[in-house]
C-alpha positions in Angstrom: 0.0 0.0 0.0 2.9 2.3 0.7 4.3 2.0 -2.8 0.9 2.4 -4.3 0.4 5.6 -2.5 3.8 6.9 -3.5 3.1 6.1 -7.1 -0.3 8.0 -7.0 1.3 11.1 -5.5 3.9 11.1 -8.3 1.6 10.4 -11.0 -0.8 13.1 -9.9 1.9 15.5 -8.9 0.3 16.1 -5.7 3.3 17.1 -3.5 6.5 18.7 -4.0 9.6 18.8 -2.1 9.3 21.6 0.6 5.7 21.3 0.9 4.2 21.8 4.5 1.5 19.4 4.5 -1.1 19.2 7.3 -2.9 15.7 7.4 -6.6 16.1 8.3 -7.0 13.3 10.7 -10.3 12.6 12.4 -9.2 9.5 14.1 -10.9 7.1 11.8 -9.3 4.3 9.9 -8.8 6.2 6.6 -7.2 9.4 8.1 -5.0 7.5 10.5 -3.6 5.2 7.7 -2.9 8.3 5.5 -1.1 9.9 8.6 1.0 6.8 9.1 2.0 6.3 5.3 2.7 9.9 4.8 4.9 9.8 7.8 6.7 6.8 6.3 7.1 8.7 2.9 7.9 12.3 4.3 11.7 11.9 4.0 11.4 10.5 0.6 9.0 13.1 -0.5 11.0 15.9 1.2 7.9 17.4 2.9 7.2 18.8 6.3 4.4 17.0 8.1 1.9 18.1 10.8 -1.6 16.9 12.0 -4.8 18.8 11.8 -8.0 17.9 13.6 -11.4 19.5 13.5 -14.0 19.2 16.1 -17.5 19.6 14.6 -19.4 19.9 17.9 -21.8 17.1 16.9 -21.0 13.9 19.0 -20.1 15.4 22.4 -17.9 13.0 24.6 -17.2 10.7 21.6 -15.8 13.4 19.6 -13.8 14.6 22.5 -12.3 11.3 22.8 -11.5 11.4 19.0 -9.5 14.7 19.5 -7.4 13.2 22.4 -6.8 10.1 20.4 -5.5 12.1 17.3 -3.5 14.5 19.7 -1.8 11.6 21.3 -1.1 9.9 17.9 0.7 13.1 16.7 2.7 13.1 19.9 3.8 9.6 19.4 4.9 10.4 15.9 6.6 13.5 17.2 4.5 15.8 14.8 3.0 19.2 15.4 -0.8 19.1 16.2 -3.3 21.8 15.3 -7.0 21.6 16.6 -10.0 23.6 15.5 -13.7 23.6 16.2 -17.0 24.7 15.2 -20.7 24.2 15.8 -22.0 22.2 12.7 -25.7 21.8 13.9 -26.0 25.6 14.6 -24.3 26.5 11.0 -26.7 24.0 9.4 -29.8 25.6 11.0 -28.4 29.1 10.4 -27.9 28.5 6.6 -30.5 26.0 6.0 -28.1 23.3 4.8 -27.6 19.6 5.7 -25.4 18.7 8.8 -22.9 17.0 6.5 -22.6 20.1 4.4 -22.3 22.4 7.2 -19.5 20.3 8.8 -17.7 20.2 5.5 -17.9 23.9 5.0 -16.6 24.7 8.6 -13.9 22.3 8.3 -12.8 23.8 4.9 -13.0 27.3 6.4 -10.6 26.2 9.1 -8.2 24.4 6.7 -8.2 27.8 4.6 -7.1 29.6 8.0 -4.2 27.1 8.2 -3.0 27.9 4.9 -3.4 31.6 5.3 -1.5 31.5 8.5 1.3 29.6 6.5 0.8 26.9 9.2 0.5 24.5 5.9 0.9 25.0 2.2 -1.4 21.9 1.5 -4.0 19.9 3.4 -4.3 16.0 2.7 -7.6 14.5 3.2 -8.2 10.7 3.3 -10.7 10.1 0.7 -10.7 6.7 -0.7 -11.8 4.8 -3.8 -15.0 3.9 -1.8 -15.7 7.5 -1.1 -15.2 8.1 -4.8 -17.6 5.3 -5.8 -20.2 6.5 -3.2 -19.9 10.2 -4.4 -20.4 9.4 -7.9 -23.4 7.1 -7.3 -25.0 9.6 -5.1 -24.8 12.3 -7.7 -26.1 9.9 -10.4 -29.1 9.3 -8.2 -29.9 12.9 -7.5 -29.1 14.0 -10.9 -26.0 15.3 -12.5 -24.1 16.3 -15.6 -20.7 15.4 -16.8 -19.0 17.8 -14.2 -20.7 16.1 -11.4 -19.5 12.6 -12.6 -15.9 13.9 -11.8 -16.6 13.2 -8.2 -13.7 14.0 -6.0 -10.7 15.5 -7.6 -7.1 14.2 -6.5 -6.1 17.8 -6.2 -8.2 21.1 -5.4 -5.9 23.8 -6.1 -8.1 26.7 -4.9 -8.5 25.0 -1.5 -4.9 23.6 -1.3 -6.4 20.0 -0.9 -4.8 16.8 -1.9 -6.3 13.3 -1.7 -3.5 10.5 -1.9 -5.7 7.6 -1.2 -8.2 7.8 -4.0 -6.9 4.6 -5.6 -7.0 2.7 -2.2 -9.9 0.8 -1.1 -11.2 0.9 2.5 -10.6 -2.7 3.2 -6.8 -2.1 2.1 -6.7 0.6 4.7 -7.9 -1.6 7.6 -5.7 -4.5 6.4 -2.7 -2.1 6.6 -3.6 -0.8 10.1 -4.1 -4.3 11.3 -0.8 -5.5 10.0 1.1 -2.4 11.6 -0.9 -2.8 14.9 -2.3 0.7 14.6 -5.7 1.3 16.3 -8.2 3.7 15.0 -11.5 5.2 16.2 -15.0 4.3 14.9 -17.5 7.1 14.2 -20.9 6.0 15.3 -22.5 8.4 13.0 -21.2 6.5 10.0 -23.8 3.8 10.8 -26.8 6.2 10.9 -28.7 5.3 7.7 -30.8 8.5 8.0 -27.8 10.0 5.9 -28.0 9.4 2.2 -24.4 8.7 1.9 -24.6 5.9 4.7 -27.7 4.3 2.9 -25.6 4.1 -0.4 -22.5 2.8 1.6 -24.3 0.1 3.6 -27.2 -0.8 1.5 -27.2 0.2 -2.2 -23.3 -0.4 -3.1 -23.3 -3.9 -1.5 -26.5 -4.8 -3.4 -25.0 -3.7 -6.6 -21.8 -5.4 -5.9 -23.6 -8.7 -4.9 -26.3 -8.7 -7.6 -24.8 -7.0 -10.6 -21.2 -6.0 -10.7 -18.5 -7.4 -8.2 -16.3 -4.4 -9.4 -18.9 -1.7 -9.1 -16.7 0.5 -6.8 -13.8 0.3 -9.3 -16.1 0.9 -12.2 -17.6 4.1 -10.6 -14.2 5.5 -9.6 -13.0 4.9 -13.2 -16.0 6.8 -14.5 -14.9 9.7 -12.5 -11.4 9.6 -13.6 -12.7 9.4 -17.3 -15.1 12.4 -16.7 -12.3 14.4 -15.1 -10.2 14.1 -18.1 -12.9 15.2 -20.5 -13.8 18.1 -18.1 -10.3 19.3 -18.1 -10.5 19.2 -22.1 -13.9 21.2 -22.1 -12.6 23.7 -19.7 -9.7 24.6 -22.0 -12.1 24.7 -25.0 -14.6 27.0 -23.1 -11.7 29.3 -21.7 -10.8 30.2 -25.5 -14.3 30.2 -26.9 -16.4 32.2 -24.1 -14.7 35.5 -24.7 -15.6 35.5 -28.3 -19.2 34.4 -27.8 -20.2 36.1 -24.5 -20.3 40.0 -23.8 -21.4 42.0 -20.9 -24.1 44.8 -21.4 -27.5 45.6 -22.7 -27.9 45.7 -26.6 -27.8 48.6 -28.6 -30.6 49.3 -31.0 -28.3 47.8 -33.8 -28.5 44.7 -31.8 -24.8 45.0 -30.7 -24.0 44.7 -27.1 -22.6 47.8 -25.3 -19.8 46.5 -23.3 -19.7 47.5 -19.6 -23.2 49.0 -19.7 -24.6 46.5 -17.3 -22.6 43.7 -15.8 -26.0 41.9 -14.7 -26.8 41.1 -18.3 -24.8 38.7 -20.4 -25.3 38.6 -24.3 -24.4 35.6 -26.5 -24.0 35.8 -30.3 -26.7 33.5 -31.5 -25.2 32.8 -35.0 -21.6 31.9 -33.3 -23.6 29.7 -30.7 -25.5 27.9 -33.2 -22.5 26.9 -35.1 -21.1 24.8 -32.3 -21.7 21.3 -31.7 -24.7 20.4 -29.3 -22.5 19.4 -26.3 -20.6 22.7 -26.6 -23.7 24.7 -26.9 -25.1 23.3 -23.7 -21.6 23.8 -21.8 -21.7 27.3 -23.1 -25.3 28.1 -21.7 -24.5 26.4 -18.3 -21.2 28.4 -17.9 -23.0 31.7 -18.8 -25.7 31.1 -16.3 -23.2 30.2 -13.6 -21.4 33.6 -14.1 -24.8 35.2 -13.1 -24.8 32.9 -9.9 -27.6 30.5 -11.3 -27.2 26.6 -11.3 -29.3 25.3 -14.2 -30.5 21.7 -14.6 -30.7 19.9 -17.9 -34.5 20.9 -18.3 -33.5 24.5 -18.1 -30.8 24.2 -20.5 -33.3 22.6 -23.0 -35.6 25.5 -22.3 -32.9 28.0 -23.4 -32.2 25.8 -26.5 -35.9 26.0 -27.5 -36.0 29.8 -27.0 -33.0 30.1 -29.2 -34.7 28.3 -32.0 -38.1 30.1 -31.9 -36.8 33.6 -30.9 -40.2 35.0 -30.2 -39.5 38.7 -29.7 -40.5 39.9 -26.3 -41.0 36.6 -24.8 -39.0 36.3 -21.4 -38.1 32.9 -20.1 -37.9 32.7 -16.1 -35.3 30.4 -14.7 -34.1 29.4 -11.3 -31.8 31.8 -9.3 -33.7 35.0 -10.3 -32.3 34.4 -14.0 -34.2 35.4 -16.9 -33.6 35.1 -20.7 -34.9 36.6 -23.9 -33.8 36.7 -27.6 -33.2 39.5 -30.1 -32.5 38.8 -33.8 -28.8 38.4 -33.2 -28.5 37.8 -29.3 -29.6 35.6 -26.5 -29.7 37.7 -23.3 -29.2 36.4 -19.8 -29.8 38.5 -16.8 -30.6 38.8 -13.1 -33.9 40.0 -11.7 -33.4 43.4 -9.9 -34.3 42.8 -6.2 -35.4 45.4 -3.8 -33.0 44.9 -0.9 -34.3 45.1 2.7 -33.6 48.0 5.1 -30.8 47.8 7.6 -31.6 46.5 11.0 -29.8 46.9 14.6 -30.9 45.4 18.0 -29.7 45.7 21.3 -28.2 42.4 23.1 -27.7 42.5 26.7 -25.1 40.1 28.3 -26.5 37.6 29.3 -29.6 37.8 27.3 -31.1 37.4 23.8 -32.9 39.3 21.1 -35.2 38.4 18.2 -34.1 39.3 14.8 -37.1 38.8 12.6 -35.2 39.8 9.5 -33.2 36.6 10.0 -35.9 34.4 11.6 -33.5 33.8 14.5 -33.0 34.7 18.0 -29.6 35.8 19.0 -28.3 34.8 22.4 -25.5 35.8 24.4 -24.8 33.1 27.2 -22.3 33.3 30.0 -20.2 30.2 30.3 -18.5 29.6 33.6 -15.2 27.7 32.9 -15.1 26.3 36.4 -18.7 25.0 36.5 -19.8 24.4 33.1 -18.1 22.4 30.3 -18.8 23.4 26.7 -17.7 20.5 24.4 -16.2 21.4 21.1 -15.5 25.0 21.8 -12.2 26.8 22.1 -10.9 30.4 22.1 -12.2 30.9 18.4 -15.8 30.6 19.5 -15.9 32.3 22.8 -15.7 36.0 23.7 -13.9 37.4 26.7 -16.4 39.3 28.8 -13.9 41.6 30.3 -13.3 43.2 26.9 -17.0 43.7 26.1 -19.3 46.5 27.2 -22.5 45.9 29.3 -24.5 45.3 26.0 -23.9 44.3 22.4 -25.4 45.6 19.1 -26.8 42.9 16.6 -26.9 44.4 13.1 -26.4 43.5 9.4 -23.1 44.3 7.9 -22.5 47.8 6.2 -20.3 49.0 3.6 -16.8 49.7 4.9 -17.0 47.2 7.8 -13.9 45.4 8.8 -13.5 42.3 10.9 -10.3 40.6 12.4 -11.3 36.8 13.0 -9.1 34.9 15.4 -6.3 32.8 13.9 -5.9 35.0 10.8 -3.2 37.3 9.9 -4.9 40.7 9.4 -8.3 42.4 9.5 -10.5 41.9 6.4 -13.3 43.9 4.8 -16.6 42.0 5.6 -17.4 42.4 1.9 -14.3 40.1 1.1 -15.0 37.6 3.9 -18.5 37.1 2.1 -17.0 35.9 -1.0 -18.1 32.4 -2.1 -14.5 31.1 -1.7 -14.5 31.9 2.0 -17.8 30.2 3.1 -18.1 27.6 0.4 -21.3 28.7 -1.4 -23.0 31.5 -3.2 -25.5 33.8 -1.2 -28.5 35.6 -2.6 -28.5 39.5 -2.6 -31.0 39.5 0.4 -29.0 37.0 2.3 -25.7 38.7 1.8 -27.3 42.1 2.8 -28.8 40.7 6.0 -25.7 38.8 7.1 -25.4 39.5 10.8 -22.5 40.8 12.9 -22.2 41.9 16.5 -20.4 44.8 17.7 -19.2 46.1 21.1 -18.5 49.8 21.5 -18.3 50.3 17.7 -16.0 47.3 17.0 -17.2 44.1 15.4 -16.5 41.2 17.8 -18.6 38.4 16.1 -19.7 37.6 12.6 -21.8 34.6 11.6 -19.7 31.8 10.0 -16.3 33.0 11.4 -14.2 32.7 14.6 -14.6 35.6 17.0 -12.6 38.8 16.8 -8.9 38.2 17.4 -8.5 40.5 20.2 -11.8 39.4 22.0 -11.2 35.6 22.0 -11.3 34.0 25.3 -8.8 31.4 26.1 -9.6 30.9 29.9 -12.0 31.7 32.7 -15.5 32.9 32.0 -16.7 33.5 28.5 -19.6 34.6 26.4 -20.9 32.3 23.8 -23.1 33.5 21.0 -25.8 31.3 19.8 -28.4 31.6 16.9 -31.7 29.9 17.6 -34.7 29.6 15.4 -37.5 31.5 16.5 -39.7 29.7 18.9 -37.2 27.0 19.3 -35.4 26.3 22.5 -31.5 26.1 22.6 -29.8 22.9 23.7 -28.2 23.5 27.2 
């Protein structure tokens, strides 16, 4: 297995000599095996290794024990250890996303912080061939295009992620750990068939393996590799073609686009678009919609194709994400609906106490945590405020232009506008959601912002602390 991983790292060019690699280790079999193998290979690869563990605030004492296990393993291997934490259930509720998605976004946000602080140049995660098969199958079931079939990429440059185990089966991992006498932790949530991935893992894939194709996992992983190669080719084609076909701006009376007139309208040259092969036309339409923040399904692409063919003047097609489309004689126009943004809000928040924020549909609570009497599992200084640094009450409000925030464990203050970019939090936001994003200030300084660690100079490392919670209205918080 060691040689197999080394070969894959070199073939995919995942690592270079001098890389500072943090291994994301949960304590489970896959990540423990990845850590042990990379520790064996670090001299040969010329890399500096460390261990990174993230506590999601989900499984209480079991997760606390996982963190202790990983910390002890790092100590045994004489590697630097970094721990982060977050409240995945609260994040899921606040953003109306699944618990799995919330946990991933919080984890990746923390990984990004490690890279920004130069604690690591790359993060290694322990996704295996089985994870790849599960991901591809899940996307097929939910509905996907060619891009979705690419599954999990070996290298994610934007997030500095590498996946050295993508050609390794889970059973190979356990055989390796057993042979070396290395223990690992079992995550009880992996047995919960309430999660789609677990039903695929424990029910559907074994059925397909038993009744249809004994090599179904390898087949699905191979499909992902084929799709990834084709995706790279089409991305190169689009990068050369789109600048010639798509222009920003509303059309002039002559039918030509006036560049720069409106960035919220994109115009496509119909004659040039029709001259492209069908597959490329679909990719162009999908990519153009993505530039405007809309994710279109196949049926929506078909509707656009029909609009292009019939070109009924004045007919406007409504699409998801506030997108609209219409045709002139020469161009297909895609644009965003203009939304009337809500007014600003501002509410007083006592310590301790809570305040309802109807604009968010949440109640914001400031809870005093006594370090000597009450244990808060999964929290660290990045999630708790120092009450001695705060005024007698806080102000909950939506962010405003010019606001700056300095999250704990980052190198410098940032404009809130920059922090709300999709790359920071892992997803796009609607204009209304973005405008209403909450911050909390004390004496005119922002000390808390949804989705980020507390302010650097206000973080609490010991003693009493203030915990900020977001609760759905009419719902009780968990104590």
